[in-house]
C-alpha positions, 0 to 999 in steps of 0.5 A: 844345294843339289838333292840326290836320290840315294841308294844306301847300302848299310854293311856290317853290324847292328851299330852301323845299322843304327847310324844308317837309320839316323842318317836316313831320318835326317836326309828324308827331312831334307827331302832326300828320297832313298830308293830300293834299288841302286839302278833307281838312284843317282847316288850310291852311299855305302856305310862300310865295315872295317872290322875283320878281313871278310867285312873289309873285302865286302865293303871294297867289292861293293864300292868297286861295283858302285864305281863301275855303275858310275863309269857306265853312267848309271849313277852320278855320285858314289860316297863311302862312310863308316868304319872302313873310311875311318881306318883307311881314308887316305889309302882309299882316296888314292886307290879309288879316286872315282869315289866322290867322298870318304867320311868317317864314323863321326861325320854325319853332318858332312855326309848329309851335306854331300848328298844335299841334306842338312843336319838338324839337332832336333832330329837326333832321336829320329830314325828310319828303320832298316829292320822289320818294323816290329824290332829295332836296335837301341844304341846306348853308347858309342866307342870303347875304352877297352884295349883288347889286343885283337880289336881296332874298334877304339881306333875306329869309334873313339872313346866310350861315350854313354848316351844320356838316359833321357835321350834314350828314353825319347828315342825308345818312345819314338820307336815304340810309336812306329810299332816296334815291339822288340827293343835290342839294347846294343853298344860296343860294350853295354857293361860300361854304360854310365861310367863315363857320365855318372861314375857308375853303371847306369845299365840297370836304371835304363833297363828298368825304365825301358821295361816300364814302357811296356815293350813286349821284349827287351834284349841285352846284347854285347856285354863285356865280362868285366864290370858287368852289373849283376843287378841287371840279371836280377831285374831280368829275372823279375821283369817279364818283358826283359828277355832271359838272354845275354850276349856276353862275348868271352873270346877265350878261356886260357889264362895266357891267351886272355892275358895276351888279349888284354881281356882283364879277366882269367878263366876262374873269374870267367867261370865264377861270373857265369855261375853267378849269372845262372844262379841269379837267373836259372832261366837265362840263356847265354850267347858268347863268341870265341876266337880260334887261332890267336897268335901263339895258340897251341893245340893244348890251349885250343883243346882247353877252349874246346873242353870249356865250351863242352863243360860250360854249355853255352846255349848260343855260340859263334866263333871267328878265326883270328884276324890279324888287324894292322890297327890292333896291338896283336898285329905285332905278334907272330901269327903261328896258326895257318889260315887252314888250321884256324878254319879247322879249329873254328869247325871243331868248336862249332861241331862241339857247340852243335852237340851242346845246342842240340841238348839245350834245345831238347829241354824245350820239347813239350813246353809252350813258348812265346814266339815272335812271328817273322815269316808266314808261308804255306801253312807254316810260321817262322819266328823266334823265342825270347832266347833268340836274337834277330839274325844270329840265333835259332829259328822256331818253325811252327805249323799254324793250322787255321790260326790267323798268324801275322808277321810281327805278332806274338803267338804261344806255341807248343814245341814238339821237336828240336834240332841244334838250331831249330825248334819245331811245334804248332801255334796254340793261340795268338796274343793280342797285338 
């Protein structure tokens, strides 16, 4: 079996990142070397994303660039795995015959064999991190059982499959041993964790047991609003190392659109859920995601969404223009909002959110917060608070003076100023590592 030096390009979401990290740990155990640069490798492996149009285009562009390197003789092999391959394998094979193999989202042993490695069941928990060493993602489930009209994830990833709690605790312990201090709990939908294996939610049980392991921070990402186990919010309030933060994508607030999206919840139920979460934990900061320009969305329905954002006051919010996915059920609906209008609506939402975010951040001025330091440069440190997830949320910009601040450490910082997406302050003292 020929072994290859591999350049791995991992595209897309944090769930994809975990898949890439698993693959790397398995391959390295077989003696595969992963290179920092494509030019140092003889093989390029792309873990593709197929979720929305921009991500698909990036995956295709990177694959074409890899094919060019192969045709120039700079590399020998090109393989593509992941979500785009899962959806479009046959079309990709026809369009890109130069690619040496396409693999879906559930073919890890086959990918390993293609690059000259073998799959070992006993290494299932092991990962070679692509994130900075102080934080990692813990993927607690695969797939999704929801039937949101705009989403192709169930087709890409299959039915919902919770990972066994014991296995997740083993994986978390291995991550901790490598120096991980912030654990970000992820899945397509963390709300459903345990329903397929135990017939009930096991999320709170898992979170409690992870909390007992004494990670500095545990963060919960991607909670579906239906079936969310509210006892988790009480645990979050009571346990210091569980971040007062929840990412709960809502997508819209208008009842007609929510029905068409097949979200299983209406506006009043959504409002009540958010009120209950905030009542149970007044310190929580909520992040959500919205979609603008869904088929049939009228100006009036969009303005209802704008008003909802202004009155509900999410601390963090992202917005995407609706993407017409051929493997999603909403593909049968007529697109009534032009691409230009979609982008304008996204901009309006983000402008409204900016005002909310600015006011939300002003609350922290004069307060002392725990900050995870991610970069140190020219007398300044850049980091995040517990209210900010990696890669997507606010920056905390601190003057460090004479403090011996190091990347991956925690500092207490006094906040003196803020903007919509930054906090400014100075380091007060360094927490022991």
